[in-house]
BAKEPA-13353 format. One line per field, with one value per residue (C-alpha): residue in one letter; x, y, z. Coordinates in steps of 0.5 Angstrom, whole numbers, plus 500, padded with zeros to 3 digits. Each point is the difference from the previous one (the first is absolute). Example, Ala and Ser with C-alpha at 12.3 -4.5 7.8 and 13.67 -1.06 7.14 Angstrom:
BEGIN
rest	[A:S]
east	[525:502]
north	[491:507]
up	[516:498]
% end
This chain:
BEGIN
rest	[M:A:A:T:I:I:D:N:G:L:G:D:Y:Y:Q:H:R:D:S:Y:A:E:V:A:N:S:G:E:G:N:S:Y:T:L:F:D:Q:P:E:F:Q:Q:G:F:V:V:P:H:V:D:Q:S:A:L:L:S:A:R:I:S:I:G:G:I:S:C:A:A:C:V:W:L:I:E:Q:Q:L:N:S:L:Q:G:V:N:K:A:I:V:N:L:S:Q:H:R:L:I:I:D:F:N:P:D:T:I:A:L:S:V:I:F:Q:K:I:A:A:I:G:Y:H:P:A:P:F:S:D:D:G:E:E:Q:M:L:K:Q:E:N:N:T:A:L:R:R:L:G:I:A:G:I:G:M:M:Q:V:G:M:Y:A:I:A:L:H:A:G:S:L:Q:G:I:S:L:E:Q:R:D:F:L:R:L:V:S:A:I:V:A:T:V:V:V:F:I:A:A:K:P:F:F:T:N:A:W:R:S:I:K:G:R:H:L:S:M:D:V:P:V:A:L:A:I:G:L:A:Y:V:A:S:C:W:A:T:Y:Q:G:T:G:E:V:Y:F:D:S:V:S:M:F:T:F:F:L:L:L:G:R:Y:L:E:M:R:A:R:H:F:N:R:R:S:V:K:G:V:Q:S:S:M:P:G:F:A:W:L:V:D:D:Q:G:E:S:Q:Q:I:A:I:A:Q:L:E:V:G:Q:T:I:L:V:K:P:G:E:Q:I:P:A:D:G:I:I:T:Q:G:A:S:A:V:D:E:S:A:F:S:G:E:Y:L:P:I:D:K:T:A:G:D:R:V:I:A:G:S:M:N:T:D:N:N:L:T:I:A:V:E:A:I:G:D:A:S:Q:L:A:T:I:N:R:L:L:D:Q:A:Q:Q:Q:K:P:A:I:G:K:L:A:D:K:L:S:S:M:F:V:L:Q:V:L:I:I:S:A:A:V:Y:L:F:W:L:S:Y:S:P:D:D:A:L:W:V:A:L:S:V:L:V:V:S:C:P:C:A:L:S:L:A:T:P:T:S:I:T:A:A:T:A:S:L:R:E:R:G:V:L:I:S:R:S:H:V:L:E:S:L:N:N:S:D:L:V:I:F:D:K:T:G:T:L:T:S:G:R:L:E:R:I:T:T:Y:A:P:Q:G:E:Q:Q:A:L:A:I:A:A:A:I:E:F:H:S:N:H:P:I:A:F:A:F:Q:D:I:A:F:T:C:K:A:S:D:V:I:I:T:P:A:K:G:L:Q:A:T:I:E:N:T:V:Y:R:I:G:T:V:D:F:V:E:Q:F:C:L:D:K:H:A:L:E:Q:A:I:E:Q:Q:Q:D:D:T:D:S:Q:F:I:F:L:A:S:E:Q:Q:F:M:G:V:F:T:L:N:D:Y:L:R:P:E:A:I:D:A:V:S:Q:L:Q:S:L:G:K:E:V:I:I:L:S:G:D:P:S:N:A:V:H:S:I:A:Q:Q:L:S:I:K:L:A:I:G:A:A:N:P:A:D:K:L:A:Y:I:E:Q:Q:Q:T:A:G:R:H:V:I:M:V:G:D:G:I:N:D:V:P:V:L:A:A:A:D:V:S:I:A:M:T:Q:A:A:D:L:A:R:T:N:A:D:C:M:L:L:N:N:R:L:D:M:V:P:A:L:L:D:T:A:A:E:T:K:R:I:I:R:Q:N:F:A:W:S:L:G:Y:N:V:L:T:V:P:I:A:A:A:G:L:I:P:P:Y:I:A:A:I:G:M:S:L:S:S:L:I:V:V:C:N:A:L:R:L:L:K:T:K:R]
east	[392:503:501:503:505:503:500:505:504:498:498:504:495:497:505:499:493:497:494:496:495:493:498:496:493:498:493:498:501:506:507:504:498:506:504:496:504:506:504:499:502:507:505:496:496:504:498:500:506:496:493:499:493:502:503:504:500:504:496:502:495:500:496:503:502:500:500:492:500:504:495:494:502:502:494:495:504:501:493:499:498:506:505:505:505:501:505:502:507:499:507:500:492:500:495:502:493:500:493:496:498:495:496:502:502:506:496:495:506:502:493:500:506:498:493:502:504:507:504:502:505:504:507:506:506:498:493:503:505:494:495:506:501:492:500:505:498:493:503:504:494:496:506:501:493:500:506:497:494:504:504:493:496:506:500:493:501:505:495:495:504:503:493:498:506:499:493:497:493:495:500:507:500:494:504:506:497:496:506:504:493:501:508:499:494:505:505:495:497:505:506:497:496:504:498:493:500:504:496:493:503:502:494:496:504:499:508:503:505:505:497:494:502:504:494:496:505:500:492:498:505:498:492:501:504:495:494:504:501:492:498:505:502:505:507:502:506:501:507:501:496:504:507:498:498:506:505:496:501:507:502:496:504:506:499:497:507:503:495:502:507:499:495:506:505:497:498:503:504:494:500:506:499:501:494:503:505:504:497:505:497:503:504:504:497:497:494:497:493:496:501:492:502:505:499:503:504:503:507:502:506:502:506:504:497:493:495:499:492:499:502:504:507:505:502:505:505:504:498:500:493:497:495:501:492:499:506:503:507:502:506:498:499:504:496:501:496:496:499:493:498:494:495:502:508:505:505:506:506:498:494:497:495:494:495:494:497:495:497:496:496:503:507:504:499:493:500:505:495:494:504:502:492:498:504:498:493:499:500:504:497:503:497:493:500:502:494:496:502:500:492:499:504:496:493:504:502:493:497:505:499:493:502:504:495:495:505:502:493:498:506:502:495:504:506:496:500:507:503:496:503:507:499:497:505:506:499:498:504:503:507:498:497:507:504:500:499:505:505:499:500:507:503:497:503:507:500:498:506:504:498:495:493:495:493:497:497:502:507:503:496:502:507:501:497:504:506:502:502:500:505:499:507:500:499:499:506:504:500:495:505:505:507:505:506:504:500:504:500:505:499:501:496:499:496:496:498:498:496:496:499:497:495:498:498:494:498:497:502:504:506:500:502:507:502:497:506:504:500:499:501:496:492:496:495:494:500:497:498:499:498:504:505:503:501:501:502:504:506:503:497:502:495:502:497:501:497:500:505:494:498:506:503:495:501:508:504:506:499:507:502:492:502:506:497:495:506:503:493:498:503:496:493:499:500:495:504:498:503:501:501:498:499:507:504:499:501:501:496:499:499:495:498:496:503:498:497:505:495:498:505:498:493:500:504:496:494:503:502:493:498:497:502:502:500:500:494:502:498:507:503:507:505:500:494:505:506:496:497:507:503:494:500:493:499:495:499:495:501:497:493:494:495:495:506:502:492:500:506:497:493:504:504:494:496:505:499:506:499:503:503:501:505:500:500:497:493:502:500:493:496:505:500:493:499:506:498:504:503:505:502:506:498:503:495:495:493:496:505:500:493:499:505:499:506:505:507:501:507:502:504:499:502:494:496:503:499:493:500:503:495:494:503:501:493:497:504:497:492:501:503:494:495:503:500:493:497:504:499:492:501:504:496:493:500:503:495:494:503:499:507:502:495:498:505:505:497:500:508:501:496:503:507:499:498:506:505:497:501:507:502:498:504:506:500:501:507:502:507:501]
north	[616:507:500:493:502:507:497:494:505:498:507:499:496:506:502:494:500:502:503:502:495:502:503:495:503:500:499:507:503:503:497:504:498:496:507:501:495:502:494:502:508:497:504:506:502:503:505:508:503:506:498:493:499:500:495:501:495:500:498:499:502:498:503:507:504:507:506:500:493:502:505:496:495:505:503:494:497:507:500:494:501:497:502:505:501:496:502:496:501:500:498:494:498:499:503:501:501:502:497:498:493:501:505:496:493:500:495:506:504:495:499:508:500:494:503:506:495:499:494:500:496:499:503:496:500:493:502:506:497:495:506:503:494:499:508:499:493:503:507:495:496:506:504:493:500:508:499:493:504:506:496:496:506:504:495:501:507:500:496:505:506:497:498:507:503:494:498:494:497:502:492:500:506:499:493:503:505:494:497:506:501:493:501:507:497:495:506:505:495:496:505:507:497:503:507:500:496:506:505:498:499:507:503:496:503:507:501:501:495:500:493:505:503:494:495:506:500:493:498:506:498:492:502:504:496:494:505:501:493:499:505:498:508:504:498:495:501:493:501:506:498:493:504:505:495:497:506:502:493:500:506:498:494:503:505:494:497:506:500:493:501:506:496:494:505:503:493:499:494:497:496:496:499:492:495:497:501:496:499:499:496:500:494:505:495:504:498:503:503:505:507:501:495:505:503:506:498:494:498:499:498:504:496:504:502:500:506:502:498:505:506:498:500:496:495:496:501:505:501:506:502:503:505:504:498:505:505:500:499:494:498:495:502:496:497:497:498:506:503:500:497:502:495:500:501:495:496:499:497:495:497:505:499:505:501:503:506:502:496:501:507:502:500:505:498:500:507:503:496:504:506:500:498:506:505:497:500:507:505:507:506:500:493:502:506:495:495:507:502:494:499:507:499:494:504:506:494:498:507:502:493:502:506:498:495:505:505:494:498:506:501:492:495:494:502:503:494:498:506:500:494:502:506:495:495:505:504:495:502:493:503:506:495:496:506:500:493:497:505:500:492:500:505:497:493:503:503:494:496:505:499:506:498:506:499:506:502:507:499:501:506:503:499:505:506:499:505:498:493:500:493:498:498:494:494:504:503:496:493:500:495:502:497:500:505:499:498:503:496:501:493:496:500:493:500:506:497:494:503:505:494:496:506:502:493:501:506:502:507:502:501:493:498:504:494:494:498:499:493:500:495:503:500:506:499:504:505:507:504:507:504:505:499:493:493:497:493:496:495:496:504:506:505:504:506:502:506:507:504:503:493:497:506:500:492:500:503:500:507:502:495:501:508:498:496:505:506:495:500:507:502:495:503:495:494:496:498:494:499:494:499:496:504:500:500:504:495:504:504:498:504:499:503:500:499:504:496:500:502:506:505:498:500:507:503:497:503:507:499:499:507:497:503:495:501:495:500:495:499:499:505:499:504:494:503:506:495:496:506:503:493:501:507:501:507:499:495:500:496:498:500:497:497:506:505:495:501:507:501:496:504:507:498:498:506:504:496:495:493:495:493:497:494:497:493:501:500:507:502:497:507:503:494:501:507:501:500:494:496:495:494:495:493:499:506:499:496:507:504:495:500:507:501:501:496:496:499:492:500:506:503:508:501:497:507:504:493:501:507:499:494:505:505:495:497:508:500:494:501:507:497:495:506:504:494:498:506:503:493:502:507:498:494:502:506:496:494:505:502:493:498:495:493:496:495:505:503:494:499:508:499:493:502:507:495:496:506:503:493:498:508:498:494:504:501:493:500:506:499:497]
up	[524:498:508:500:494:503:508:496:497:493:498:493:498:498:495:496:499:493:502:506:503:501:507:504:501:508:498:502:493:502:497:504:507:502:500:506:504:504:497:493:501:502:496:497:506:506:506:498:502:503:502:504:498:492:496:494:493:494:494:493:495:493:494:501:494:502:505:499:503:506:501:500:504:505:500:501:506:503:500:504:507:505:495:502:494:494:495:493:497:492:499:504:500:507:506:507:504:507:503:506:500:506:495:493:498:495:496:499:497:496:497:499:496:496:499:496:495:503:503:507:503:506:499:501:496:497:499:497:495:498:498:496:496:499:498:495:497:499:497:495:498:499:496:496:498:498:496:496:499:497:496:497:499:497:495:498:501:494:495:502:499:493:498:501:495:495:501:504:499:506:502:501:504:504:502:502:504:504:501:503:504:503:501:503:504:504:501:503:504:503:499:501:506:506:496:500:507:503:496:503:507:500:497:506:505:497:498:494:499:494:497:499:493:498:501:496:495:499:501:495:494:501:501:493:496:502:498:493:499:501:496:495:499:503:502:505:505:503:499:504:505:501:499:505:505:499:501:506:503:498:503:506:501:499:506:504:499:502:507:501:500:504:505:501:501:507:502:507:502:502:494:501:507:502:501:506:506:504:507:506:506:507:498:495:494:494:496:494:501:496:501:502:506:502:507:504:505:496:498:493:496:493:496:495:494:503:501:507:501:506:504:506:504:499:506:497:494:496:493:494:498:494:501:494:498:506:501:492:503:496:505:505:507:506:505:506:507:502:494:496:494:495:497:492:501:497:505:496:504:506:504:504:506:501:505:496:502:495:494:494:500:507:496:498:493:500:503:495:495:502:501:493:498:504:496:493:502:502:495:499:499:492:499:502:496:494:502:500:493:496:503:497:494:498:500:496:495:499:499:495:496:500:497:495:498:499:496:496:499:496:497:498:502:498:504:506:504:499:502:506:502:499:504:506:499:500:505:506:506:502:500:505:505:500:500:508:503:496:501:507:501:496:505:506:497:499:506:504:497:502:507:501:501:499:504:498:493:501:501:493:499:507:499:494:504:506:502:507:502:508:503:506:504:504:496:493:499:504:501:506:503:506:500:505:499:506:507:506:506:505:503:494:493:499:507:499:493:503:505:495:496:505:503:493:497:504:496:493:500:494:505:502:492:501:505:496:497:507:503:508:505:506:501:502:504:504:494:501:493:502:493:497:506:499:504:507:500:505:498:505:506:498:497:494:496:493:496:500:505:504:501:502:504:505:502:499:506:496:498:499:494:497:500:496:495:499:499:494:497:500:494:496:498:495:503:506:506:504:507:504:508:506:506:503:493:494:494:493:495:493:494:495:494:494:493:494:495:494:494:504:498:492:501:503:495:495:503:500:493:498:504:506:507:505:507:506:505:506:507:502:505:499:496:495:496:498:499:495:497:499:497:495:498:503:502:505:505:506:506:506:497:503:495:501:498:494:498:501:496:494:500:501:493:497:502:497:493:500:498:505:500:507:500:507:504:507:504:502:492:499:501:494:496:500:499:494:493:499:506:499:505:501:499:508:502:505:497:502:496:494:500:500:495:492:498:503:499:500:499:505:495:500:493:498:502:494:496:502:498:493:499:502:495:495:501:500:493:497:502:497:493:500:502:494:495:502:499:495:495:501:498:494:498:501:495:495:501:499:494:497:499:505:499:506:500:500:506:503:499:503:506:502:498:504:507:499:499:507:503:498:502:507:500:499:507:502:497:504:502:508]
% end
């Protein structure tokens, strides 16, 4: 049934259902065996990027409460045979797992997650939204129960305290205690259930989570109060238990709302993709079909105001396309026949007919979302440190609480339990575990909105250590697209241009794009392409050559005209020259040049003002490298460098203690992109370059490189603030609680506020100016 719903483009059904349906049992005692079938893996399981034998699955996990939950899930899954790597994102409650389907079934992975007490579900935007709503509703119900219970028990507590001052009969006292116990029992066993569930789960996993001291505090206070009620002696603190639970749940609810806001902010435009597409048949008629039925090679019609459902090439029409979701550029981009469009972008003006090149998981949108997930799942060193510190901190809290209890037991036995409970609660390191992941996620989301896609976890951390920025020239500092500047044609410019355009029409070389705007009436045949030299073709029984001077010179007999043309161009060492001639006659020479990106000067200036040394490292042997360097006020420019030379230079700088940022776009940049401390690729870069880069400039704007450095510095500053606050709060409050000056419910308020402050501070990164 689920497959039928999806195949017919009715995935929105899942946004409107009230709860999850029961999973049908396969009859084999395993409720997840359906996910072993390929048709049920669509949308959340894709082939691994680097290893063809592996699959990569994205799984949403419910029930995660802290860093210890993340540790437990990762440890359990990484111990399974056939699992290559499993990483859980704390702030998004999402698992990315790489596994070998020949060794382990996906259903076994789901079953393992469920066995340790969590709730796995295939990741999808619709499914995640439903999970967020369900999580919010459950938390609200528990918060409501705790709030009502706190008020009810509070009224009885006022009567008990007034009675202890003014006098009350034992029967009335015991009755009020009994009613308080009944209400508190509902609060403890329903509202506070997650604390006990998570604590027991972490103890079974032999890893202490933050819920261990919380569960101990609630459980001990409740049991002690029940015992006092049963015995009819001592004090009861059902009001403190209920109040304590309410404020803990309130703090976690507010933190959860902030986390949900963060998760929604980083969701891709996949969630708003259309459910249908207009398929154009051979007769030019269009009919509506579900996106799931769309295939590569088909032709689709996209009307004004509709989103483009697949990657493709425009075959007919001209319109403006809004690609702001990818590039951060809010002005629509003019597109005409021959231009590429991306799934998820918006057609704004006119009808477009598009030949489909990639759909679903093969689209650029899906690739971007996977890279974003990969970046958010991986943990930087500082994040791993926070997880380790929080685990050690819980153990220390338990030891300190036990020591405080023993001290007060000998000093004031009646207060010993309550003082120890305050220490347990006030020192819970929830804020410490949230300090890093919330900041990293918010920074990544902010950069994604501005057109920078981070695909590795270490980027923000490594950028702060960088001191050397190396740029490739062609396609990076320059547009990477040659344009025709001048034409010298002794026999007539229009004739020379028409012949050149007819021949270059048969080439995919970048030089050919300089002639694509020329209308030609003649037709070239018998085209022969000589790599790195040029093309030879026949037009109206005359053989022509177009290409380098050597390629044309050895063919053309009109040496005098050719030599004159060479002399006219010899003073220009920055441009590229393309010669055209027949065997009997020299036809012309075309001057081509690659323009500097308009924002390059500003970007380099900003990097230098940040204290970074900027150099150019290019494979271009021409004088253009040094000319570009002069325009950008760059002191060092190295040209004619092959990939081995570039790699050797990077390694030499790193050996000298430099931390290198490499910005490039070509296949020849792949080795240095892989070797650099941080590598940045342009979005039009070769696929291999983009795969090996740590981040991509989706909007191709170089001024985002200094913006990236600014965001990295701000992220580091906020993480340090969060760490300082978390540790400072505990250092300050633990001694006060140990002195008996903080009651348990105030400790709960303080712990919740501490976590909330950390989350809100991290969310400031989302408001970074564009």
